[in-house]
C-alpha positions in Angstrom: 68.8 118.5 91.5 67.8 117.1 88.1 71.1 118.1 86.3 72.8 115.2 84.6 75.6 113.8 86.8 74.3 115.4 90.0 71.8 114.6 92.7 70.9 115.7 96.2 73.9 113.8 97.7 76.5 115.3 95.4 77.4 118.0 97.8 77.9 115.6 100.6 80.0 113.3 98.6 82.2 116.1 97.4 82.9 117.4 100.9 86.6 117.6 101.6 88.1 115.0 103.9 90.2 115.9 106.9 92.7 113.2 107.8 94.1 112.1 111.1 97.5 110.6 111.9 98.9 108.0 109.6 101.3 105.1 110.2 104.1 103.5 108.3 105.7 100.5 110.0 109.4 99.7 109.6 110.9 96.4 110.7 114.0 96.7 112.7 116.9 94.2 112.1 118.7 92.1 114.7 120.9 95.1 115.4 118.5 98.1 115.3 121.2 100.8 115.3 122.3 99.7 111.9 119.0 100.8 110.4 118.8 104.2 112.1 120.2 105.8 108.9 117.3 104.4 106.9 114.8 105.6 109.6 116.3 109.1 109.7 116.6 109.5 106.0 112.9 108.5 105.6 111.9 111.0 108.3 113.9 113.7 106.6 112.3 113.1 103.2 108.8 113.1 104.7 109.5 116.2 106.7 110.6 118.0 103.5 107.0 117.5 102.3 105.8 119.8 105.1 104.0 117.4 107.4 105.3 116.6 110.9 106.9 113.2 111.5 107.0 111.3 114.7 109.4 108.3 115.1 108.2 105.7 117.5 111.3 103.6 118.4 110.0 100.3 119.6 113.6 99.1 120.2 114.1 101.7 123.0 112.5 101.4 126.4 110.7 104.2 128.2 111.5 104.8 131.8 109.2 102.5 133.9 108.0 105.3 136.2 108.4 108.5 134.1 106.6 111.5 135.5 105.7 114.8 133.8 108.6 117.4 133.9 111.1 114.9 135.4 113.5 115.3 132.4 112.7 111.8 131.0 111.9 111.6 127.3 108.2 111.5 126.5 107.5 107.8 125.8 104.6 106.0 124.0 103.5 104.2 127.2 102.9 107.5 129.0 100.9 109.1 126.2 98.8 106.0 125.8 97.9 106.1 129.5 97.4 109.8 129.9 94.2 111.1 128.2 95.2 114.7 128.8 98.0 114.3 126.3 96.8 115.0 122.8 97.7 116.8 119.6 101.4 115.6 119.6 103.2 116.5 116.4 106.5 118.4 117.0 109.4 118.2 119.5 109.5 120.9 122.2 113.1 121.7 121.3 112.2 122.7 117.7 114.0 119.7 116.3 113.2 118.3 112.9 111.0 115.5 114.3 109.7 114.1 117.5 111.4 110.8 118.6 109.7 108.7 121.3 110.9 105.5 123.0 108.1 103.0 122.5 109.0 99.5 123.6 106.7 99.5 126.7 103.9 101.2 124.7 104.1 98.5 122.0 103.8 95.8 124.7 100.5 97.5 125.7 99.3 97.8 122.2 100.0 94.1 121.5 97.7 93.2 124.4 95.1 95.6 123.0 95.4 93.8 119.6 95.1 90.4 121.2 91.9 91.3 123.0 90.3 93.8 120.6 92.0 93.3 117.3 94.3 95.5 115.2 91.6 98.1 114.6 91.4 98.8 118.4 95.2 98.9 118.7 95.4 101.4 115.8 92.7 103.6 117.2 94.5 103.7 120.6 97.8 104.5 118.9 96.4 107.3 116.8 94.6 109.0 119.7 97.4 111.2 121.2 98.7 112.5 117.9 97.7 115.5 115.8 96.0 115.4 112.4 98.5 115.2 109.6 101.3 113.5 111.6 103.1 110.6 110.0 104.1 108.0 112.5 107.2 105.9 111.6 106.9 102.8 113.8 110.3 101.2 114.1 109.9 97.8 115.8 110.7 94.1 115.5 108.8 92.2 112.8 107.2 90.2 115.6 105.9 93.3 117.3 104.6 94.7 114.0 102.9 91.4 113.3 101.4 91.2 116.8 99.9 94.7 116.6 99.0 95.0 112.9 98.3 91.3 112.0 95.4 91.0 109.6 95.7 94.5 108.1 96.6 94.3 104.5 98.9 97.4 104.6 102.5 98.0 103.7 105.3 97.3 106.1 108.8 98.4 105.2 111.9 96.3 105.5 115.3 98.1 105.5 118.0 96.6 103.4 121.5 97.1 104.7 125.0 96.4 103.4 125.8 94.1 106.3 126.7 90.4 106.5 123.5 89.6 108.4 121.4 91.7 106.1 120.0 88.9 103.9 118.9 86.8 106.9 117.4 89.8 108.7 115.5 91.1 105.6 114.2 87.7 104.5 113.2 86.8 108.1 111.2 90.1 108.4 109.5 89.5 105.0 108.4 86.0 106.2 107.0 87.2 109.5 105.2 90.2 108.1 103.8 88.2 105.2 102.6 85.6 107.6 100.7 88.2 109.5 98.9 89.5 106.4 101.0 92.6 105.8 102.6 93.4 102.5 106.4 93.7 103.0 108.4 96.2 100.9 112.2 96.3 100.7 113.7 99.8 101.2 117.4 99.9 100.3 119.4 103.1 100.6 120.7 104.7 97.5 124.5 105.2 97.1 127.7 103.3 96.7 128.3 100.3 99.0 131.7 100.2 100.8 134.0 97.6 99.1 134.2 95.5 102.3 130.4 95.2 102.6 127.7 93.1 100.8 126.2 95.2 98.0 122.7 96.3 98.9 121.3 95.3 95.4 122.6 91.8 95.9 120.7 91.6 99.1 117.6 92.8 97.4 117.9 90.2 94.6 118.6 87.4 97.1 115.6 88.2 99.4 113.3 88.8 96.4 114.2 85.4 94.9 113.9 83.6 98.2 110.5 85.1 98.8 109.3 84.1 95.4 110.7 80.6 95.7 109.7 79.7 99.3 106.7 82.0 100.0 105.3 82.4 96.5 105.5 86.1 97.2 106.5 88.9 94.8 108.3 91.4 97.0 108.4 95.0 95.8 111.4 97.3 96.6 111.4 101.1 96.8 114.6 103.0 96.1 115.4 105.9 98.4 114.7 108.4 95.7 111.0 107.3 95.6 110.2 107.3 99.3 108.8 110.8 99.3 106.2 109.8 96.7 105.4 106.3 97.8 105.3 106.4 101.6 102.6 109.1 102.0 100.1 107.2 99.8 100.9 103.9 101.4 100.5 104.6 105.1 97.8 103.2 107.3 95.5 106.1 108.0 92.1 107.2 109.2 90.3 109.7 107.1 87.7 111.7 109.1 84.7 113.0 107.3 83.0 116.3 108.3 80.0 115.8 110.6 77.0 114.7 108.7 79.0 113.6 105.6 77.7 110.1 105.1 78.9 107.6 102.6 76.3 105.4 100.8 76.3 101.9 102.2 78.5 102.8 105.3 77.3 103.8 108.7 80.7 104.7 110.2 82.3 108.2 110.2 85.8 106.8 109.6 87.6 105.3 106.6 90.7 103.4 107.5 93.2 102.0 105.0 93.7 98.4 106.0 92.2 94.9 105.8 89.8 95.6 108.6 88.2 98.2 106.5 88.6 96.9 102.9 85.9 99.1 101.4 88.2 102.0 101.9 91.4 100.2 101.3 91.4 98.8 97.8 91.3 102.0 95.8 93.8 103.7 98.0 96.9 101.5 98.2 99.6 102.2 95.7 
């Protein structure tokens, strides 16, 4: 215990961390279907890393009265209300990733955030999912701001080669920034069709507008970097083994986000 560089707490501090689910928000544009390619390509790149991915589609409504085994798709609202559902990670049909309609569930989480804060909403969202799952939350900028407002985490903004793309992307950046999140533009790699607005032109315009009007330097992540950048930029809860205490902290959880800044600052990329 008197060796240089070691003390009685060294073993506890070196104990490995298990990690629970993690969350990456993506802002949907005015026409959500136009961004599905971005969503699916990101899910594919993350799945290639070996961890399961769940897409929570906040632009799709769950059936209002879905019951187990009635053939309806498993929706977020049901898993939030049914404590017997846990450990979700992969689709029952052996598909590449689980896709869940989530609009009603997000309405419920917004109410949770309004009454208990974003930390309570995140804890409730994470509860039904297995450790190691990456949740891609695809929802309007207003829903993301309403649920995650005050957490200084990344939120991705798809950039499309569409006439409305500049307005959609800048609007999302403005709403997310106003909620305390850090928006990041995510354009697809590849060649733009001649009839469409070049994606890199949209990126430049949105970046310049954000700098000029919001005083905000917006980063952008090319598709080729998603597999490296997304996993280290998710909102997550790292769970320490029982008894592994951290000096100065009484909690057993470290969560990347503004509500838990002691854990956040060294972890964001």
